NUVOFI-12062 format. One record per residue: residue in one letter; x, y, z of N, C-alpha, C in turn. Coordinates in pm, whole numbers, padded with zeros to 5 digits, always signed. Layout:
REM residues N
aXYZXYZXYZ...
This chain:
REM residues 359
m+06789-00342+00893+06693-00366+00720+06875-00362+00618v+06834-00410+00556+06953-00468+00396+06877-00472+00287s+06994-00327+00262+06890-00301+00061+07009-00243+00038f+06970-00232-00116+07073-00184-00230+07064-00065-00196g+07188-00016-00180+07182+00182-00245+07292+00241-00210n+07321+00304-00171+07469+00354-00130+07527+00335-00027p+07639+00313+00013+07677+00219+00133+07664+00423+00258k+07749+00568+00195+07702+00640+00265+07559+00682+00391y+07496+00629+00377+07392+00634+00387+07341+00515+00496s+07445+00429+00510+07450+00350+00613+07417+00410+00700n+07327+00291+00891+07376+00337+00969+07338+00221+01100s+07300+00249+01168+07336+00077+01271+07142+00057+01281d+07104+00083+01197+06977-00001+01212+06989-00047+01035v+07026+00007+00931+06994+00003+00794+07131+00005+00751i+07168-00148+00641+07270-00158+00594+07287-00150+00458f+07328-00107+00377+07299-00015+00165+07417-00132+00113l+07394-00218+00034+07514-00246+00000+07472-00209-00135p+07585-00170-00234+07616-00099-00312+07634-00173-00465p+07496-00167-00548+07499-00281-00678+07590-00252-00757s+07627-00383-00867+07701-00338-00995+07598-00391-01114s+07459-00408-01085+07425-00383-01177+07246-00279-01168s+07203-00305-01289+07086-00243-01278+06919-00238-01186i+06935-00347-01097+06921-00420-01019+06792-00334-00905i+06810-00147-00927+06709-00114-00839+06744+00027-00943s+06787+00020-01009+06738+00159-01122+06594+00196-01191r+06598+00277-01195+06471+00311-01248+06462+00330-01337s+06543+00389-01459+06551+00391-01587+06635+00315-01658n+06622+00358-01784+06673+00235-01847+06802+00245-01870r+06862+00097-01843+06999+00047-01878+07042+00012-01958q+07163-00038-01991+07277-00125-02068+07220-00175-02077l+07212-00360-02184+07165-00464-02162+07315-00512-02062s+07386-00502-02037+07574-00543-01963+07568-00566-01830a+07395-00417-01763+07399-00417-01685+07277-00498-01604d+07223-00540-01678+07067-00609-01694+07159-00769-01649l+07242-00798-01705+07301-00926-01652+07364-00970-01578l+07415-00850-01541+07477-00857-01366+07400-00824-01268i+07252-00895-01299+07157-00935-01141+07156-01014-01100p+07118-01135-01110+07225-01235-01067+07323-01273-01005l+07443-01182-01033+07547-01153-00968+07503-01083-00817d+07396-00966-00861+07374-00873-00720+07336-00979-00593i+07253-01086-00668+07115-01117-00590+07199-01252-00519i+07313-01298-00587+07407-01385-00529+07472-01284-00393k+07524-01185-00414+07540-01102-00297+07565-01068-00188f+07357-01077-00260+07338-01001-00135+07312-01119-00040s+07244-01194-00109+07192-01371-00051+07367-01414+00029r+07457-01398-00031+07602-01440+00074+07629-01289+00206f+07554-01213+00159+07579-01124+00237+07445-01141+00374a+07328-01157+00375+07200-01225+00394+07266-01337+00565k+07306-01433+00459+07349-01572+00501+07471-01553+00689r+07587-01424+00617+07630-01413+00718+07603-01340+00850l+07507-01212+00822+07448-01157+00897+07348-01245+00971l+07237-01339+00893+07218-01491+01015+07319-01511+01069k+07405-01528+01027+07502-01661+01158+07595-01586+01281t+07517-01426+01207+07618-01407+01363+07474-01314+01451e+07469-01262+01402+07319-01191+01446+07153-01370+01510k+07091-01259+01610+06909-01367+01581+06853-01353+01578f+06841-01305+01457+06736-01237+01455+06550-01369+01456d+06460-01349+01549+06344-01408+01527+06235-01426+01380i+06298-01309+01383+06179-01332+01233+06275-01271+01127v+06237-01279+01019+06308-01274+00908+06218-01168+00726h+06180-01012+00722+06078-01012+00649+06162-00989+00540v+06098-01058+00446+06198-00998+00316+06071-00926+00201e+06163-00761+00139+06000-00753+00065+06027-00702-00085e+06140-00825-00105+06141-00818-00255+06164-00974-00288p+06089-01031-00299+06079-01185-00367+06212-01216-00468y+06248-01141-00549+06340-01151-00616+06531-01108-00548v+06491-01058-00490+06620-01007-00404+06692-01141-00299g+06533-01131-00250+06572-01255-00114+06484-01367-00149a+06478-01387-00252+06464-01575-00271+06543-01680-00205f+06670-01643-00197+06722-01776-00115+06810-01674+00015v+06731-01576+00076+06754-01594+00242+06689-01667+00301i+06750-01765+00362+06697-01890+00452+06648-01858+00589h+06515-01894+00618+06522-01859+00775+06367-01937+00820d+06370-01986+00897+06256-02062+00920+06119-01978+00971k+06150-01851+01023+06031-01814+01024+06043-01648+00945k+06065-01740+00786+06118-01606+00682+05930-01549+00646v+05933-01415+00662+05803-01355+00567+05876-01270+00451t+05736-01312+00340+05778-01222+00179+05627-01198+00186t+05660-01009+00166+05582-00962+00083+05544-00916-00004f+05483-00971-00139+05496-00906-00270+05406-00827-00366h+05459-00735-00375+05342-00620-00401+05268-00634-00582d+05323-00718-00615+05301-00804-00799+05373-00898-00807t+05326-00908-00900+05392-01112-00944+05449-01098-01144s+05557-01202-01171+05593-01159-01269+05459-01243-01382y+05396-01293-01300+05271-01340-01432+05207-01256-01419g+05189-01151-01327+05103-01036-01399+05165-00899-01439d+05311-00936-01440+05395-00828-01566+05356-00881-01632i+05394-00983-01668+05387-01033-01858+05271-01044-01854k+05177-01023-01816+05014-00998-01867+05019-00950-01928t+05060-00759-01825+05035-00652-01912+05161-00580-01988l+05314-00681-01987+05356-00613-02121+05313-00645-02208l+05244-00744-02196+05211-00839-02397+05073-00792-02445r+04973-00705-02346+04886-00612-02401+04953-00496-02426n+05057-00478-02447+05086-00276-02441+05206-00330-02592e+05193-00191-02668+05338-00220-02770+05456-00256-02728k+05531-00336-02826+05633-00347-02754+05816-00353-02788n+05868-00304-02724+06037-00233-02791+06108-00332-02694f+06244-00225-02730+06353-00330-02683+06354-00352-02514a+06275-00235-02439+06271-00261-02268+06166-00344-02225s+06065-00332-02264+05971-00426-02233+06004-00568-02305l+06063-00621-02386+06111-00718-02376+06175-00775-02318k+06273-00713-02249+06359-00752-02154+06353-00743-02016r+06239-00696-02023+06158-00728-01890+06042-00839-01888i+05997-00864-02016+05927-00989-01986+06026-01170-02037g+06153-01142-02074+06222-01206-02024+06290-01236-01907f+06305-01157-01847+06359-01096-01696+06248-01188-01579y+06109-01163-01663+05983-01238-01531+05959-01417-01563f+05992-01392-01688+05973-01547-01765+06052-01639-01778f+06244-01603-01728+06338-01674-01752+06373-01690-01584l+06380-01549-01500+06447-01552-01342+06325-01524-01279g+06256-01432-01339+06158-01366-01223+06064-01478-01166f+05975-01591-01264+05923-01663-01219+06001-01806-01098l+06119-01815-01092+06197-01913-01012+06169-01837-00913l+06271-01762-00957+06297-01630-00773+06193-01686-00701e+06091-01590-00762+05895-01636-00678+05940-01727-00616l+05960-01864-00709+05877-02037-00659+05968-02019-00569i+06035-01998-00556+06163-01990-00447+06113-01916-00356c+06065-01808-00334+06099-01767-00204+06031-01818-00146l+05840-01835-00245+05708-01892-00220+05740-02012-00122f+05874-02077-00162+05865-02171-00069+05954-02203+00052s+06028-02089+00063+06114-02077+00147+06002-02000+00261s+05930-01922+00206+05842-01814+00323+05784-01945+00451a+05736-01888+00535+05652-01898+00611+05537-01897+00614r+05534-01748+00625+05363-01643+00542+05371-01532+00438v+05304-01604+00378+05356-01437+00249+05240-01281+00287i+05281-01196+00247+05159-01079+00301+05186-01053+00141t+05062-00952+00096+05071-00880-00016+04988-00820+00036p+04924-00665-00007+04833-00565-00047+04707-00605-00131s+04678-00698-00216+04605-00642-00294+04548-00879-00279r+04369-00845-00273+04322-00949-00304+04400-01077-00498q+04340-00918-00534+04419-00988-00642+04550-01043-00651i+04646-01010-00621+04785-01074-00615+04748-01203-00454a+04699-01161-00420+04697-01305-00351+04632-01442-00458r+04487-01355-00514+04477-01485-00609+04575-01569-00735e+04610-01468-00743+04770-01487-00836+04870-01609-00819l+04886-01556-00608+04945-01674-00607+04901-01783-00563v+04794-01794-00545+04693-01919-00487+04693-01997-00633k+04673-01889-00764+04587-01990-00835+04732-02018-00979f+04834-01940-00947+04883-01972-01090+05035-01991-01004y+05120-02016-00890+05166-02011-00783+05150-02117-00702k+05016-02231-00703+04988-02292-00632+05052-02288-00496t+05043-02144-00402+05100-02134-00337+04957-02168-00205p+04955-02211-00141+04906-02286+00024+04807-02109+00025p+04653-02183+00042+04565-01970+00051+04518-01954+00223e+04582-02059+00307+04593-02015+00485+04755-01981+00512k+04870-02004+00376+05024-01901+00358+04924-01774+00393v+04867-01714+00252+04861-01574+00248+04796-01478+00313r+04881-01363+00351+04757-01274+00422+04759-01159+00347i+04634-01066+00377+04631-00952+00265+04678-00836+00350i+04771-00750+00374+04728-00638+00427+04749-00536+00357r+04685-00466+00382+04703-00367+00293+04753-00227+00268s+04858-00162+00188+04973-00079+00233+04907+00046+00252g+05011+00102+00333+04996+00202+00424+05066+00373+00364v+05072+00495+00486+05070+00623+00489+05083+00613+00586n+05206+00703+00572+05189+00823+00677+05130+00997+00678l+05082+01032+00755+04986+01134+00704+05030+01245+00768p+05057+01358+00617+05103+01539+00720+05006+01609+00757v+05034+01669+00799+04937+01785+00861+04852+01844+00753m+04714+01862+00777+04569+01883+00649+04681+01986+00597v+04657+01974+00444+04693+02116+00334+04587+02200+00348t+04558+02303+00350+04473+02434+00317+04520+02454+00147p+04411+02546+00121+04451+02587-00033+04539+02715+00009t+04552+02782+00118+04732+02850+00090+04817+02772+00056d+04752+02663+00178+04919+02556+00190+04970+02592+00007k+04918+02502-00081+04893+02453-00259+04931+02605-00272k+04893+02693-00305+04911+02822-00317+05078+02821-00349e+05104+02810-00233+05209+02856-00136+05365+02723-00197a+05290+02639-00225+05351+02511-00288+05415+02547-00420k+05300+02578-00493+05320+02639-00628+05413+02733-00674k+05404+02831-00531+05531+02890-00561+05697+02884-00541k+05705+02767-00481+05802+02731-00466+05843+02650-00539l+05727+02595-00634+05826+02494-00741+05793+02595-00891n+05788+02683-00902+05807+02782-00988+05678+02723-01108l+05535+02677-01002+05431+02698-01098+05328+02808-01089p+05285+02802-01244+05165+02905-01167+05075+02944-01075t+05029+03007-01012+04888+02991-00889+04813+02985-00936g+04757+03061-01020+04610+03045-01077+04604+02956-01168k+04650+02821-01179+04614+02769-01237+04566+02598-01135l+04513+02494-01212+04487+02372-01110+04635+02313-01184l+04685+02218-01068+04806+02121-01109+04785+01966-01124i+04755+01942-01272+04768+01814-01228+04831+01747-01260l+04851+01621-01146+04972+01591-01115+04942+01360-01166t+05094+01353-01180+05074+01231-01167+05214+01130-01120a+05274+01103-01032+05429+01001-01030+05419+00869-00998s+05481+00794-01141+05528+00659-01098+05618+00646-01148q+05709+00477-01153+05766+00467-01275+05704+00460-01429h+05819+00471-01533+05781+00520-01675+05775+00335-01695i+05665+00261-01707+05664+00148-01729+05543+00106-01844p+05537+00041-01971+05391+00003-01954+05291-00036-01871r+05273-00084-01753+05119-00096-01704+05111+00011-01638k+05183+00155-01628+05123+00231-01558+05006+00331-01680r+05083+00330-01775+04960+00363-01862+04954+00490-01847i+05054+00568-01875+05071+00750-01831+05067+00774-01994d+05054+00720-02082+05023+00729-02243+04835+00771-02229t+04807+00717-02174+04616+00723-02115+04595+00880-02051l+04718+00934-02016+04696+01096-01973+04728+01194-02007l+04833+01125-02096+04856+01269-02265+04783+01277-02326k+04680+01151-02366+04638+01193-02448+04430+01222-02473a+04449+01222-02316+04313+01299-02227+04322+01414-02249i+04502+01421-02273+04559+01664-02209+04529+01667-02370l+04527+01651-02458+04496+01642-02607+04351+01716-02612i+04294+01605-02583+04125+01602-02612+04135+01749-02514l+04142+01727-02435+04082+01887-02346+04167+02011-02408q+04262+02001-02456+04298+02091-02581+04244+02118-02701r+04215+02013-02769+04127+02029-02860+04037+02111-02880r+03938+02069-02693+03804+02136-02667+03874+02247-02592g+03938+02294-02574+04029+02438-02509+03975+02509-02473v+04003+02354-02350+03977+02347-02180+04111+02457-02132q+04103+02544-02062+04219+02578-02059+04240+02606-01852g+04338+02625-01822+04313+02683-01687+04418+02574-01586y+04492+02497-01646+04580+02338-01543+04729+02333-01639q+04740+02313-01550+04892+02276-01602+04899+02127-01546v+05011+02003-01652+05024+01892-01576+05194+01837-01559v+05175+01792-01420+05334+01787-01355+05379+01594-01400i+05451+01531-01471+05480+01366-01498+05597+01342-01361c+05606+01307-01281+05670+01225-01219+05726+01126-01258g+05894+01099-01219+05906+00951-01206+06020+00905-01419d+06084+00830-01347+06132+00816-01446+06103+00618-01529g+06191+00610-01686+06193+00463-01636+06194+00401-01780p+06255+00306-01886+06218+00232-01972+06112+00322-02113i+05994+00356-02112+05964+00389-02182+05953+00592-02209k+06014+00626-02118+06002+00780-02072+06050+00864-02218p+06101+00851-02224+06140+00874-02446+06060+00869-02536l+05957+00751-02504+05851+00729-02599+05703+00878-02578l+05736+00874-02358+05618+00940-02336+05659+01090-02331v+05808+01123-02340+05859+01206-02412+05736+01291-02547n+05799+01229-02669+05793+01265-02836+05685+01221-02818m+05565+01127-02747+05410+01124-02769+05326+01304-02721s+05424+01328-02586+05387+01493-02598+05469+01572-02639k+05525+01598-02730+05577+01711-02815+05474+01663-02950a+05531+01511-02974+05412+01534-03112+05247+01567-03070f+05208+01562-02983+05068+01588-02962+05062+01744-02930g+05174+01781-02918+05192+01933-02891+05174+02002-02755l+05232+01911-02669+05167+01946-02495+05266+02002-02422s+05384+02018-02506+05578+02046-02470+05539+02160-02340g+05416+02267-02410+05399+02396-02270+05310+02389-02193i+05218+02268-02158+05155+02282-02046+05203+02095-01996v+05258+02004-01996+05332+01913-01960+05483+01911-01987k+05522+01904-01806+05684+01847-01777+05643+01717-01713f+05798+01699-01767+05844+01539-01741+06006+01646-01617t+05935+01577-01475+06082+01554-01414+06158+01524-01405g+06155+01372-01411+06259+01269-01357+06188+01191-01238w+06293+01135-01130+06314+01057-01019+06306+01231-00966l+06223+01265-00775+06207+01330-00747+06294+01269-00630p+06370+01352-00525+06412+01428-00381+06254+01343-00307r+06269+01301-00200+06089+01244-00141+06055+01441-00080n+06113+01512-00043+06116+01636-00018+06033+01764-00116e+06097+01724-00275+06017+01722-00345+05960+01641-00440l+05913+01550-00395+05813+01523-00398+05659+01555-00380e+05686+01547-00199+05585+01570-00110+05550+01736-00138l+05657+01825-00166+05612+01926-00211+05552+01967-00367h+05575+01804-00452+05396+01858-00589+05335+01801-00455y+05309+01684-00398+05179+01619-00385+05088+01759-00290k+05196+01805-00225+05122+01975-00158+05078+02042-00213a+05165+02082-00356+05077+02192-00464+04996+02145-00581a+04922+02013-00574+04888+01955-00684+04722+01955-00634d+04642+01990-00696+04522+01985-00683+04414+01849-00772i+04470+01796-00854+04359+01647-00888+04573+01558-00905f+04515+01454-00851+04618+01350-00861+04554+01273-00972v+04618+01231-01091+04556+01064-01173+04621+00944-01176l+04624+00858-01138+04665+00688-01167+04557+00602-01291t+04682+00599-01379+04635+00532-01534+04701+00381-01492s+04714+00315-01435+04764+00235-01417+04597+00089-01482e+04706-00062-01509+04623-00120-01589+04678-00184-01486y+04754-00236-01356+04747-00289-01292+04853-00260-01190e+04829-00284-00984+04869-00246-00917+04809-00335-00801a+04895-00340-00679+04825-00385-00575+04812-00335-00452g+04909-00193-00447+04839-00077-00314+04932-00001-00371p+04883+00063-00505+04943+00219-00503+04985+00352-00410i+05127+00296-00334+05150+00410-00241+05146+00509-00247a+05164+00584-00424+05198+00708-00487+05022+00755-00443l+04931+00727-00486+04780+00741-00477+04739+00749-00362l+04767+00679-00259+04772+00747-00084+04834+00839-00021e+04974+00871-00103+05027+00935-00014+05002+01093-00109a+04940+01104-00214+04831+01234-00297+04727+01234-00193m+04601+01143-00185+04506+01164-00136+04516+01246+00026s+04648+01166+00104+04686+01226+00219+04755+01340+00213f+04799+01399+00135+04733+01550+00067+04702+01687+00020g+04585+01549-00001+04352+01617-00021+04391+01651-00164d+04446+01570-00270+04501+01568-00428+04308+01481-00431a+04310+01581-00499+04142+01472-00560+04188+01436-00617v+04117+01288-00692+04155+01165-00723+04080+01141-00867v+04179+01087-00964+04051+01058-01061+04177+00931-01070c+04113+00808-01099+04143+00669-01096+04075+00589-01191s+04245+00505-01277+04176+00359-01346+04135+00240-01272k+04010+00200-01301+03873+00147-01230+03969-00040-01213i+04060-00022-01116+04142-00169-01110+04166-00245-00978e+04198-00362-00908+04163-00425-00812+04256-00298-00730g+04315-00374-00582+04372-00353-00472+04301-00236-00385i+04353-00157-00372+04271+00004-00320+04197+00111-00426p+04196+00075-00536+04110+00190-00617+03984+00085-00631s+03992-00013-00557+03823-00103-00595+03768-00064-00423l+03843-00018-00342+03762-00012-00227+03734+00156-00242m+03811+00261-00323+03699+00321-00372+03575+00383-00426c+03497+00466-00373+03335+00503-00388+03334+00561-00491d+03282+00566-00648+03285+00655-00760+03217+00776-00668g+03271+00896-00694+03213+01034-00752+03200+01065-00602i+03290+00993-00428+03260+01034-00351+03414+01017-00323d+03504+00921-00352+03585+00944-00256+03685+00956-00355g+03641+00960-00492+03728+01033-00676+03661+01004-00717l+03709+01023-00873+03614+00998-00992+03722+00861-01067l+03651+00780-01124+03683+00627-01167+03646+00617-01293f+03746+00548-01321+03719+00563-01549+03800+00449-01533p+03703+00343-01689+03808+00211-01700+03916+00205-01728v+04010+00121-01687+04176+00179-01792+04173+00148-01932g+04269+00266-01948+04304+00295-02089+04157+00392-02199d+04017+00421-02106+03982+00562-02213+03965+00645-02136y+04080+00726-02219+04095+00852-02220+04027+00936-02213v+03898+00906-02278+03785+01021-02326+03721+01042-02169s+03706+00840-02096+03605+00964-01985+03691+00973-01907l+03850+00993-01886+03960+01066-01821+03936+01209-01850s+03865+01214-01943+03946+01370-02095+03829+01430-01942k+03714+01437-01978+03565+01431-01949+03610+01463-01823h+03610+01397-01686+03644+01391-01529+03714+01484-01516l+03892+01483-01637+03955+01608-01585+03858+01790-01600e+03789+01715-01716+03758+01825-01748+03640+01884-01609t+03552+01800-01599+03445+01862-01466+03537+01911-01392l+03646+01869-01317+03721+01949-01197+03708+02055-01218i+03787+02046-01336+03857+02221-01352+03740+02304-01386r+03641+02310-01408+03475+02386-01421+03440+02391-01254n+03465+02278-01265+03362+02289-01102+03410+02237-00962a+03437+02420-00942+03517+02426-00800+03455+02349-00701t+03343+02326-00658+03277+02300-00558+03261+02136-00583m+03336+02103-00678+03356+01935-00682+03479+01866-00620l+03555+01988-00752+03652+01971-00658+03741+01967-00527r+03667+02079-00543+03724+02097-00352+03640+01962-00272e+03549+01922-00270+03440+01874-00241+03490+01689-00224l+03588+01656-00326+03677+01563-00381+03820+01561-00275s+03845+01687-00252+04019+01706-00183+03974+01669-00063i+03796+01709+00055+03848+01692+00147+03831+01458+00181s+03686+01443+00117+03715+01309+00083+03806+01223+00088a+03923+01316+00024+04027+01213-00041+04133+01221+00090r+04163+01276+00232+04197+01302+00300+04167+01172+00410r+04024+01164+00387+03929+01145+00495+03987+00966+00434f+03981+00915+00283+03966+00765+00274+04118+00772+00277a+04278+00860+00247+04372+00782+00312+04351+00751+00488e+04309+00869+00561+04365+00857+00690+04321+00710+00720k+04220+00642+00649+04128+00462+00671+04310+00402+00669f+04410+00449+00616+04540+00355+00609+04684+00369+00676d+04586+00451+00805+04703+00497+00825+04844+00339+00881w+04968+00336+00868+05083+00265+00898+05076+00240+01001r+05026+00295+01091+04968+00256+01251+04861+00148+01202s+04778+00105+01162+04738+00001+01119+04811-00078+01062v+04858-00067+00955+04932-00197+00894+05075-00205+00969a+05100-00154+01067+05163-00294+01140+05116-00338+01270r+05018-00290+01269+04972-00387+01359+04936-00545+01337d+04837-00592+01208+04816-00604+01194+04979-00701+01097t+05091-00651+01056+05203-00696+01046+05245-00771+01149v+05227-00722+01282+05318-00761+01432+05179-00915+01449l+05084-00884+01382+05018-01042+01425+05014-01195+01332v+05078-01120+01295+05184-01182+01195+05331-01268+01210y+05351-01171+01279+05468-01208+01272+05457-01235+01482n+05353-01246+01548+05352-01328+01723+05270-01462+01636w+05222-01485+01548+05199-01627+01520+05260-01723+01583l+05397-01664+01408+05499-01694+01397+05563-01736+01453m+05582-01609+01551+05667-01704+01715+05601-01787+01825h+05465-01834+01815+05434-01963+01906+05412-02015+01835t+05442-02058+01662+05428-02216+01598+05577-02278+01588e+05570-02390+01587+05628-02429+01592+05676-02532+01479
C-alpha cells in the first residue's frame, strides 16, 4: 500500500510519502498549502509509476480518486466514497465562508477532472452507496455495468458491557453518572454538526439534565462550531476534543451511551458503524447509504436532515428512558455485526477474481 503520511511509519507492506501540501490535512490550512496539492498528486503518480514498473501487481486498487487519477494499470479498481458533484451540492446549500469557497473551487475545477480521469482509467468502480452509484452513472456517465456496490465494513470489538462504559468514562475523566452523547467526524458543512448544538440548546432550555456531549474531530468550520457553542452557553456541557489517536477514539466509543450522526450527505459512514459496534445507541439523520438500511425505532432513531427539534426529542427520550436506551444499544451491536469486514473482503475479492479472468 502507498499513501501520504509520515515516512517513519513505513514498513514492508506500507509506504508513506511525505506530503508537501494540505492534501491529507483535516483542519483548515493556508491557501499556499492548498495550492501545492497538484504537486503532491504528481509526486504520488510518479512514485506509483516507478513502483508498477519494478513490481508485478495483478490488481491495482485506488482508494482515493483525486490522488490516484494518473495511476495507470489495465486492471485498476477505484473506490468512490463520495463525489465532487455531491460535495458541491451540500456546500452550496450551507453558509459560505472562505474555507467552503476553497473547497468548492477545488471540487469544481480540479476534483471533477481528476474523478473523470480516474473513472476512465478504471476497469471497475466500487462505491458503498446506491446514491453515489447513481451520481457516477447519471452525472459522470459511467457505464452501470462498471459500478459495483460494496458496503463499508467494521472491525467488531469484544461486546461492551455497562461496567466497561463506566470504566471508560473514568479513564477519560468524564462523569460516570451522566450519559455521554458522542459524535465524531470531520468538521465540514455536510456533517451538519450545528444541528446537534441546536438540539442541545433546546434540551438546556427544557431543563433536561444528566448528560455530557463530546464532539471529536477537526476541520475548516471548527471555529464556527466552537463559537456557536459559546454563544449558546454550552461550553460547560459540550467538549471539543480535536482529532484523536485511534486508541483514544475507541475509548470514546466505549464510553459513549448515545452516538449522533447529523450528516446530510454520506456514502458509508464508518464512524456510525464503529459506534454501533461498541453498543452505542444511535440517533441518525435520514440519509442514503448505511442509515437507509436502519429500521427506525429498532436499529436506532432517525430524524430529517437539519431537524434539530426532532433530534432534541429523540435525545430527550433516550436520556429519560433507560429501557429504550438499553434496547437500542443491543440492537446497534446486532446491526453492526452485519457489516463485518470479512464480508466486505469477500465481495471485493469477487471483483478482483472477475478482473483476473477477463482479457
